[in-house]
N, C-alpha and C positions, 0 to 999 in steps of 0.2 A: 504494499499499499504506499501511495506517495506520501512522504513526510510533510508536504506543505498542505495536505488536506485539512480543512477546518471544519469543525462540528459546532453548529450554533443553535440547534434546537434539541434533537434527539440523536442517540448513538445506541447501536445494539451491543449485546454482550460479546459477540464474536469480534467485532471491530475493536472493542475495549481490550480483549484478550491480546490482540496482535500488537497493541501499542502499550501495554501495561508497564513494560519496563523502560519505556522512553523517558528520559530525564525531562523532556519538554511537556510531559502530561502530569496532571495532579488529580487524583480521585479524592472526593470529599463525601463522607458518610454524613447524612443528614437525618438519620432515623430519630423519631421523636413521637411522644404520645402527650397530647394536651392534658389528659387526666393523670398521667403518671411521668412527669418530666424527667425522672431519673432513669426511666426505661431506656432511653436512647444511648446514654453513655454506658449502661449495663450491657446492652446488646453489642455495642462496639467492642467492649472488653472481652465478650465471649467469642467474638470472631467477626472480621470484616474483610473486605477485598484487600488483597496485599498492597501495601504502600498507601492506603487511604488514610487521611487525617479525619478528625471528627469536628463537625461544626454543631454547636448547641443552639437551638433556636433563641432561647431566652437570653443567653449570655452573649453570644457571638453575632447573632443575626437580628438583634433588636436592641433598641436604645432604652434609656431610663424612662420609666413611666411617671407620669405627674398626676394621674387621676383623671386627666382630661384629653390625653392623646392616644387612648386605646390600650389594648392588652399587649400589643407587640409593635410599639412605635419603631420607626426606622432608626438604625444605629447612625451615629455621625459618620459621614463619609471617611473621615480620617481614622476613626475607631475601626472601621471596617477594612480600610486599606492596610492597616497594621496587622489585622488578622490574616489578610491575604499574604503578607510578607512572611508572617510566622508560619504559615502553611506551605511555604516554599514556592510561592507564585511569582512569576515575572511578567513582563508585558506580552511575551509571546507564548506563555503557557496555555496549553489546551486543558481546560478544566472539565471534569466530568462529576456530576453530582447524582446521588441516589438516596433513596429511602426505602421503606417497605410498605408504603401507603399509596402506591401508584403515582408518586411525584408530588403529593400534597405538601410536603415540607422542602423537598429538594427544589421544587419550583420557586420558592422564596429566594434561595441562593442564586438560581439561575437569573431571576430579575435583578437581584442586588448586584450581581457582577455586571450586568449591562448598565445599571445605574451608575456604576463607577467607570463606565466606558469600556469594559472588557466584553468583547464579543465572541471570543473563543470559549464558549460555555455550552455544554449540552447535558440533558438528563439521560441517564441510563434507561432506556425504554424497558419497562417490565421491573425495573428496580432490583432490590435484594433478591426477589424470587428468581428473576431472570439470571442473575449472577450465579445463584445455587444451581439452577437447571443446567447452565452452560459449563459448570465445573470450573469457574474461575479460581485462580489460586487465592487461598484465604490465610489469614494469620490473626494471632490474638494480641501480639505486642503492639503497642501504640507506635505509630509512624513518627519519625524524628527527622523531617526534611531539613536540608540546608536552607538557611533564610533566604528569601527571595527579594527582588529589587522592585516590587510592584509599585506603580505610581498611578493614581486615578487620572482619567482624562474626561473628555466631554461625554456626558450621559448619552446612552443609546436608547433610553426609555423615558417615560414620562410619568410623573406622580402629580396628583391634584390635591388640593386641601379642602376642607370642609365648606368653606365659602363657595368654592367652585361647584361643589356638589349641591349646595343649596340653590344656586342659580340654575344649574343644569336640570334639576328634577322638574321644574315647571317649563322647560324650553323643549318643545317637540323635535328640535334639531338634534337633541342630545339623547343619549340612552344610557341609563344606569342599570347594571346588571349585578345581582346578588348571587354569589357562587355557593351559598350555603344550601343544605339539604331542604327540600320543600317544607318539611314540618317546622324547621327553625325559621325559615322565611315567613311562614304563616303565623308565627308566634306560638307554636305548639312544642311541647317537650323541650323547652329552652333550659339546659342544664349548665351552660357555660357563662352567659351573660345575665345580669340582674334584671333586665327588661327584655321581653320578647317582642317579635314583630320585625318589620322592615322599613326602610326609607320610602316614604310615599312616592309612587311614580316608578320605583325600580321594578324591573322584570326579574325573573328568576331562571337561572340555568345552573343546575347543580354541577359542580366541577367534575364529579365522576362520569358525567355524561360524555366527556371527552375520550373515555376509555372503552375498548371493546371487552367482550366477555372474558378474555384471557388476561386482562390487566394491562395490556400494552395500548398505546395510543391508537385511535382510529386513523385511517389513511387521510393524507392531506386533502384529497378530493372530497371525502365524506365530511371532514371537519369544515372545509370551505363552504360546502353546501348548507351545513347546518348554521354556521355563523352568518352567512349571507342572508339566510331567512330570518335570523334573530335581529340583525341589523336593520333589515327592511329598507335598504337604499342609503343608510347613513355610512359615511366613511369611517374606518376605524378610529381616526383621530377625534370623533365625536362620541366615543364610547368610553364609559367609565365602569371598570370592574371593582367590585368590592365583595367583602365576606364578613366574617366576624371580627378579624383583627388584621387583615391585609396579608394573609399567608396563602390560603387556598385560592384566593382570587388570582394569584400568580399563574396558577395552573392554566387559567383560560388564555393568558398572554402567551404562554409557551404553545398552546394549541393553536391559537391564531397565527403566531409566527410560523409554525410548522406548516399551516394551511396557506402560507404566502400573504397573510393579511397583517399588515402592521402599519402604524404603531399605535395601539390603544393605550388608554390611561389606567393607572392604578390609583385607587384611593386608599392610601396605607392605613389610615385611622379606622376606616370601615365602621361597622355597626357598633363596636365597642366604644369608639370615640363619638360617634353620632349621639348615643344615649347618654354621654357624660354631661350634657347641657339639657336640663329638663324642658327648656322652651322649644326644642326642636321636635317637630311632629313625628309620629310613628303611625304606621298602618299595620293592621292585623288581617289574616286571612289568606287564602290561597290565591295564586295568579289566576285571573279570568281567562 
């Protein structure tokens, strides 16, 4: 395989195997469980893809919470860039991220890398399960890569703030899409945030809709067809994706990019930030 090939959305396990010992590649384990945050580091310690470093959602991929900026606010760009250097990443490094939830958490790091201007980042399609099925080399010892020289550059993706969401929700030229499961969107079975419901005017597309029955992403053509129906003539630049805390919404941005549709917007604060101010309206019920 040609060394200059760049992977910017998805990569399969066989391709990763071919490049696993390449010093210009860095694999990052993003396994996590919102209900049990310690489970990710524990899973990494039990075994991970050889050479993979571990990125913890709350510590590495999120910033300080203020009570008004959501459950997983964005980290400072400088803080994140320092993580990249600690993980052995340079400007030309090909990053591969994975988890065991279909990309629910790895998608956050994919988006964050692009936010720092790094386009050579791809999700392992099928994640941890695909790595096991393919028999990729595993190890238990934590990786200890040589420090990298990463420096952030111009962002390759877009984030919007709560004020932009406020104005967009009543503007028919814009579309807000909630990536949470339909029951949480409807305000039913809310076990994570203190208030149930959704942003008035937001449509609902569960992030898992991007995956096929086997846990891998649907084909680019199928995803493109589904997203074009959802956008209903709007350009991706007038779409805002959100979820509970700005994590699983990134899955839609991966899927759209894979389908050749770019560049939509992420609302990082998402529902958990929206409800931090009691004057903001909420809606209850299933999508019509």
